[in-house]
C-alpha positions in Angstrom: -3.6 21.8 7.0 -0.7 19.5 8.1 -1.3 16.0 9.1 -2.0 14.8 12.4 0.3 12.9 14.6 -3.3 10.3 15.9 -4.0 10.3 11.9 -0.1 9.0 10.9 -0.4 6.7 13.3 -3.5 4.8 13.1 -2.5 4.4 9.3 0.6 3.2 10.4 -0.8 0.3 12.6 -3.1 -0.6 9.7 -0.2 -1.1 7.4 1.6 -2.8 9.6 -1.3 -5.8 9.3 -1.9 -5.3 5.3 -5.1 -3.7 6.5 -5.7 -2.0 3.4 -9.8 -2.0 3.6 -9.8 -0.8 6.9 -7.2 2.0 5.5 -8.9 2.9 1.7 -12.6 2.6 4.1 -12.0 5.0 7.3 -8.7 7.9 5.6 -9.6 7.5 1.9 -11.9 10.6 0.7 -14.6 9.8 -2.2 -12.2 10.7 -4.7 -8.9 9.6 -4.7 -6.4 8.2 -6.7 -3.6 4.6 -6.2 -1.0 5.1 -8.6 1.8 2.1 -8.9 4.6 3.4 -10.2 6.8 1.0 -12.1 6.3 -1.7 -15.3 4.6 -4.3 -13.4 1.7 -6.0 -14.2 0.1 -4.3 -11.7 1.3 -0.9 -12.0 -1.4 1.9 -13.5 -3.7 4.8 -11.7 -6.8 3.3 -9.7 -9.4 5.8 -8.9 -12.4 3.0 -7.7 -11.7 0.9 -4.4 -13.1 -2.3 -5.8 -11.2 -2.6 -9.2 -8.0 -1.7 -7.2 -8.6 -4.6 -4.6 -9.7 -7.1 -7.8 -6.9 -5.8 -9.9 -4.0 -5.6 -6.8 -5.0 -6.3 -3.3 -6.8 -9.1 -3.8 -4.0 -10.5 -6.9 -1.5 -10.4 -3.6 -3.8 -12.0 -1.4 -3.9 -14.8 -3.4 -0.5 -15.7 -4.4 1.0 -15.6 -0.8 -0.2 -17.3 2.3 -1.8 -15.7 5.1 0.3 -14.0 8.3 1.7 -10.9 6.0 3.3 -8.4 7.7 4.7 -5.3 7.3 7.5 -3.6 9.0 8.1 0.1 9.0 11.6 1.3 8.3 10.7 5.0 8.4 8.0 7.9 8.1 7.7 11.4 7.5 5.4 14.0 7.6 5.8 17.1 5.6 2.6 19.6 5.7 -0.6 17.3 4.0 2.2 14.6 3.0 3.0 11.2 4.5 5.3 9.3 3.3 6.0 5.9 4.8 9.1 3.2 3.8 8.2 -0.5 4.5 9.5 -3.8 4.2 7.0 -6.6 3.7 7.0 -10.3 5.0 5.9 -12.8 3.9 6.0 -16.1 1.9 4.0 -17.3 -1.6 2.1 -20.4 -2.0 4.9 -21.4 -3.8 7.1 -21.7 -0.5 9.2 -18.6 -1.8 9.5 -15.3 -0.2 7.9 -12.4 -1.1 9.7 -9.5 1.5 8.9 -6.5 -1.1 10.5 -2.6 -0.2 8.3 -0.1 -0.6 7.6 3.8 -0.8 4.5 5.3 -0.4 3.0 8.7 -0.7 -0.2 9.7 0.9 -1.5 12.9 0.2 -3.7 14.2 2.3 -7.5 16.7 1.1 -8.7 18.2 4.7 -8.5 14.8 7.1 -8.7 12.6 3.9 -6.4 10.4 1.8 -6.8 11.7 -1.9 -4.0 9.9 -2.8 -1.2 7.3 -2.7 1.7 6.8 -5.0 3.7 3.8 -4.4 6.5 2.6 -5.4 8.0 -1.2 -4.4 10.2 -3.5 -6.6 8.1 -4.6 -9.8 10.8 -7.3 -10.8 9.5 -9.5 -7.3 5.8 -8.6 -7.6 5.6 -9.9 -11.6 7.9 -12.7 -10.9 5.6 -13.4 -7.2 2.4 -13.3 -9.9 3.2 -14.9 -12.5 5.5 -18.0 -11.7 
């Protein structure tokens, strides 16, 4: 079943404002996987929302100043797949830029997200979180 335009627009709005909790609560199915590719200290497969927030989102939020924004560079829909290219913009608590680039691939099962595969600059993540 193709993804409707209203759903993709709502997801883009949440992404722009880094409202990841709302994204998960609203659009993730009961069983999902969040797959972070690469070799960063955050890379892995997460199927529990609480664990994902503890090990990934909260660690990143703890390292950056408030006001994290995502700029949507492009978005594509193909059947039950929604692909979003983004560039983040935020300063770290140490005064550096954390302007990572992302490609997230959302796979839907009906109207709910079954999985997200995320690609980003693993080196920048490690430098930001490890100093």
